[in-house]
C-alpha positions in Angstrom: 0.0 0.0 0.0 2.9 2.4 0.8 4.3 1.8 -2.7 0.9 2.5 -4.3 0.7 5.7 -2.3 4.1 6.8 -3.5 3.2 5.9 -7.1 0.1 8.1 -6.8 2.2 11.0 -5.6 4.7 10.5 -8.3 2.0 10.7 -10.9 0.7 13.9 -9.4 4.2 15.4 -9.4 4.8 14.3 -13.0 1.6 16.1 -14.0 2.8 19.2 -12.1 6.1 19.0 -14.0 4.4 19.1 -17.4 2.3 22.1 -16.4 4.9 24.1 -14.5 8.2 22.8 -15.9 9.3 22.2 -12.3 9.7 18.8 -10.6 9.1 18.9 -6.8 10.7 16.5 -4.4 7.9 15.3 -2.2 10.3 14.7 0.7 11.6 18.2 0.9 10.0 20.3 3.6 8.0 23.2 2.3 7.5 21.8 -1.2 4.1 20.0 -1.0 2.8 21.5 2.3 3.8 24.5 4.4 6.5 24.2 7.0 5.5 23.7 10.7 6.6 25.9 13.6 9.5 23.7 14.5 10.8 23.9 10.9 10.1 27.7 10.4 10.8 29.7 13.6 9.4 32.8 12.0 5.9 31.5 12.5 4.0 32.6 15.6 4.1 29.8 18.2 4.0 28.8 21.8 5.7 25.9 23.6 3.4 24.1 26.0 2.9 20.6 27.4 5.9 19.1 25.5 5.0 20.4 22.1 5.2 23.5 19.8 1.8 25.0 18.7 1.2 27.4 15.9 -0.7 30.2 17.7 -1.6 33.9 17.5 -3.8 36.3 19.3 -5.9 39.4 18.6 -7.1 42.1 21.0 -6.1 43.5 24.4 -4.7 40.6 26.5 -6.4 42.0 29.6 -9.9 41.6 28.2 -12.0 38.4 28.7 -10.3 35.6 26.7 -11.9 33.6 23.9 -10.0 30.5 23.0 -11.0 29.3 19.5 -10.9 25.6 18.9 -10.8 24.2 15.3 -12.3 21.0 13.9 -10.7 17.7 13.1 -8.9 16.2 14.8 -6.3 17.2 12.2 -7.7 20.6 11.0 -6.4 24.1 11.6 -7.7 27.5 12.5 -7.2 29.3 9.1 -10.9 28.9 8.2 -12.0 30.3 11.6 -10.1 33.6 11.4 -13.3 35.5 10.8 -13.8 35.0 14.6 -11.0 37.5 15.3 -13.8 40.1 14.8 -14.7 39.6 18.5 -11.4 41.2 19.4 -13.1 44.5 18.3 -15.9 43.9 20.8 -13.6 43.9 23.9 -12.4 40.3 23.9 -8.9 38.8 23.7 -9.1 36.1 21.0 -6.7 33.2 21.0 -6.2 30.9 18.0 -4.0 27.8 18.0 -3.5 24.8 15.7 -3.9 21.7 17.9 -1.1 19.2 18.5 0.0 17.6 15.2 -2.4 19.8 13.2 -2.1 22.8 10.8 1.3 24.3 11.3 1.9 22.9 14.7 4.7 20.4 15.4 4.1 16.8 14.1 4.1 13.8 16.4 4.0 10.1 15.8 1.1 7.7 16.3 1.9 6.8 19.9 1.3 10.4 21.0 -2.5 10.1 20.5 -3.1 7.5 23.1 -6.1 9.3 24.5 -8.5 12.3 23.9 -7.1 13.6 27.1 -3.9 14.8 25.4 -6.0 17.4 23.6 -7.7 18.5 26.8 -4.4 18.8 28.5 -3.0 20.9 25.7 -6.1 23.2 25.9 -5.5 23.6 29.6 -1.8 24.5 28.9 -2.8 27.1 26.3 -5.3 28.7 28.7 -2.6 28.8 31.4 -0.1 30.3 29.0 -2.2 33.3 28.2 -4.5 33.7 31.2 -4.0 36.6 33.6 -5.2 36.5 37.2 -9.0 36.8 37.4 -9.4 36.8 33.6 -12.6 35.3 32.3 -12.3 32.5 29.8 -14.8 31.5 27.1 -14.4 28.5 24.8 -15.5 28.9 21.2 -15.4 25.6 19.3 -16.3 24.4 15.8 -17.2 20.8 15.1 -14.5 18.6 16.9 -13.4 21.8 18.6 -16.8 22.2 20.2 -16.5 18.6 21.4 -13.1 19.4 22.8 -14.5 22.4 24.6 -17.2 20.2 26.2 -14.5 17.6 27.2 -12.7 20.4 29.0 -15.8 21.7 30.7 -16.8 18.2 31.7 -13.5 17.9 33.5 -13.2 21.4 34.8 -16.8 22.8 35.1 -15.7 25.7 37.4 -12.9 27.1 35.2 -14.9 28.3 32.1 -17.2 31.3 32.1 -19.0 30.6 28.8 -19.1 28.3 25.8 -20.0 28.9 22.2 -20.4 25.8 20.0 -20.9 25.4 16.3 -22.1 21.9 15.3 -20.3 19.5 17.6 -20.6 16.0 16.2 -21.5 14.6 19.6 -20.4 14.5 23.2 -20.5 10.7 23.2 -18.7 8.7 20.6 -21.9 6.9 19.4 -23.6 10.3 18.6 -20.4 11.7 16.9 -20.0 8.5 14.9 -23.6 8.6 13.7 -23.1 12.2 12.5 -19.8 11.3 10.7 -21.5 8.4 8.9 -24.3 10.6 7.7 -22.0 13.1 6.0 -19.1 11.1 4.8 -19.4 8.3 2.3 -15.7 7.6 2.4 -13.7 6.2 5.3 -12.7 8.9 7.9 -9.3 9.7 6.5 -9.2 7.5 3.4 -8.2 3.9 3.1 -4.8 4.7 1.7 -3.7 6.9 4.6 -5.0 4.5 7.2 -3.3 1.4 5.6 0.0 3.3 5.2 0.0 4.9 8.6 -0.5 1.8 10.6 2.2 -0.2 8.9 4.7 1.4 11.3 4.6 3.1 14.7 7.3 5.6 13.7 6.5 8.1 11.0 9.4 10.1 9.5 9.3 13.8 8.6 9.0 12.9 5.0 6.1 10.5 5.7 4.3 13.4 7.5 4.7 15.5 4.4 3.3 12.9 2.1 0.4 11.9 4.4 -0.6 15.5 5.1 -0.6 16.3 1.4 -2.8 13.3 0.6 -5.2 14.2 3.4 -5.5 17.7 2.1 -6.6 16.4 -1.3 -9.1 14.1 0.3 -10.5 16.8 2.5 -10.9 19.2 -0.4 -12.7 16.5 -2.5 -15.1 15.8 0.4 -16.0 19.5 0.7 -17.0 20.0 -3.0 -20.2 22.0 -3.6 -23.3 19.9 -3.1 -21.9 18.0 -0.1 -24.2 16.9 2.7 -22.9 19.5 5.0 -24.5 22.3 3.0 -21.3 24.3 2.4 -20.5 26.1 -0.9 -17.1 24.5 -1.0 -13.9 23.9 1.1 -12.7 26.4 3.6 -9.1 27.8 3.7 -6.6 25.5 5.4 -2.9 25.6 5.9 -2.1 21.9 6.3 -3.9 18.7 7.3 -2.7 16.6 10.3 -3.0 13.1 8.8 -1.3 11.2 11.6 -3.2 13.1 14.3 -6.5 12.5 12.6 -6.0 8.8 11.7 -4.5 7.9 15.1 -7.2 9.7 17.0 -10.0 8.0 15.2 -8.3 4.6 15.5 -8.0 5.1 19.2 -11.6 6.3 19.8 -13.1 3.3 17.9 -11.6 1.1 20.6 -12.0 3.5 23.5 -15.3 5.4 23.1 -15.4 8.7 24.9 -18.2 10.3 27.0 -17.9 14.0 27.7 -21.3 14.2 29.5 -20.5 12.5 32.9 -20.1 15.8 34.8 -21.9 18.3 32.6 -24.8 18.6 35.0 -22.4 20.6 37.2 -22.0 23.3 34.6 -25.0 25.7 35.1 -23.8 28.6 33.0 -25.7 29.1 29.8 -24.1 27.6 26.7 -24.7 28.9 23.1 -25.2 26.0 20.8 -25.5 26.7 17.1 -26.1 24.6 14.0 -26.4 25.4 10.3 -29.8 25.5 8.5 -28.3 23.9 5.3 -26.5 21.0 6.9 -28.8 18.1 6.2 -26.5 15.7 7.9 -26.8 17.6 11.1 -30.4 18.9 11.5 -32.6 20.1 14.3 -33.1 16.6 15.8 -29.4 15.9 16.2 -28.8 19.4 17.6 -31.5 18.9 20.2 -30.1 15.5 21.1 -26.5 16.6 21.5 -27.3 20.0 23.2 -29.5 18.3 25.8 -26.4 17.1 27.7 -26.1 20.7 29.0 -28.5 21.8 31.7 -28.7 25.5 30.5 -28.5 25.8 26.7 -29.5 28.4 24.1 -30.1 26.5 20.9 -30.0 28.5 17.7 -30.2 27.6 14.0 -27.9 29.8 11.8 -29.8 30.7 8.7 -28.2 30.3 5.3 -25.2 28.3 6.7 -24.0 24.8 6.4 -21.5 23.1 8.7 -18.8 25.7 8.2 -20.5 28.4 10.2 -17.4 30.6 11.0 -16.6 30.9 7.3 -19.9 30.7 5.3 -22.3 31.7 8.0 -20.4 34.5 9.9 -22.8 37.3 9.0 -25.7 35.6 10.7 -23.7 33.9 13.5 -21.9 37.1 14.6 -24.7 39.1 16.1 -26.1 36.0 17.9 -22.7 35.2 19.4 -21.9 38.8 20.2 -25.2 39.1 22.2 -24.4 36.0 24.2 -20.8 37.1 24.8 -21.9 40.5 26.1 -23.7 38.7 28.9 -20.4 37.3 30.1 -18.3 40.4 30.3 
C-alpha cells in the first residue's frame, strides 16, 4: 500500500512538472505542504505541554479571553479567522493549531493514546495566556466544540462561557452517527490508514506525504453539493493526517463520554447549527445539546457546517449578544 501511495504522488508530481516545468521532491519540507513551527521559527508559536503549537492572538490581552478551537482532529484555524472580529468587541481572542495539526509540530502515532492529550493541551494554552482573574470563554467548531465540552466536563468551574458550532456529539456513538451521515468515504481515506499503521514511527517525509494526501481528500469531500451544506472547502494551511487517523483509530476502541459531569455546569451555553447542513439537522442538535442543563439552541440561517466561514454574518450578532452577557 505504501508503494501505491508513493506511485500516486509520483503521478501527481509528474503532471505538475508538465504544467509548470518544475519537478518537486515530495520529501523536501515546504514543497508540497507548508513548514511547521519547529521547521520555520518565524511562524508565531508557543511551547506548552511538551510540544510547539502554531498560535496567534488578537485584541487586548487583559480583556476576557476567547479560546477558539478548530475542527478535526487534524484541522487548523485558518478557516476560523473571521472569529477574530470579536477582538473588536472587547475580547482577547486566542487561536492555535492543535497538536499535530495545521502548522503545529508533528508527532508520531503513539502520542495520540487518549483524547485527554487534547484536553491537557487546551489547559496548557489557557494557562499560558491567562491573567489573574481573567474570564475564559471557549468557542469551538465541530470537533473543537466537542473538545470544549470535554474540557468543561473535567473542569466545570474554570470556564465562564461556551459557544459551540455543530459539535458532532459528546458521546462517541452520537459523533459516529453524524460522521457516517455526512461522509461516504472512510474517515481519513483507506490509503492513509493502511499506510499509517504499517509502522509506529512516521518520519518527517512521511508526515509531508500523508498531510498532502489528506489535504486532497478533505478538499474533495468539501466539494459543492456535499451533505454539510457548504458552498465549497474552507481555507486550510495543512492537514494533520497522523493526528486524525491515530485519534480515530484510538476512539473506535476507547469510546469517549464527555457528559458525565456536565450537570455541574450551570452557565448558559450557546449551541448553534447550520440551516443547510442536512447531515446535522434540528433533531441531532436537540439530542446533543440536551447534555447541558442550560443551553441556548440557535439555527444559523443560510449556513451549512462551516458556520465561522460561510455563516459568519448571521452567526456574529447572535454570538456577540451571548458574549456580552459574560463580560
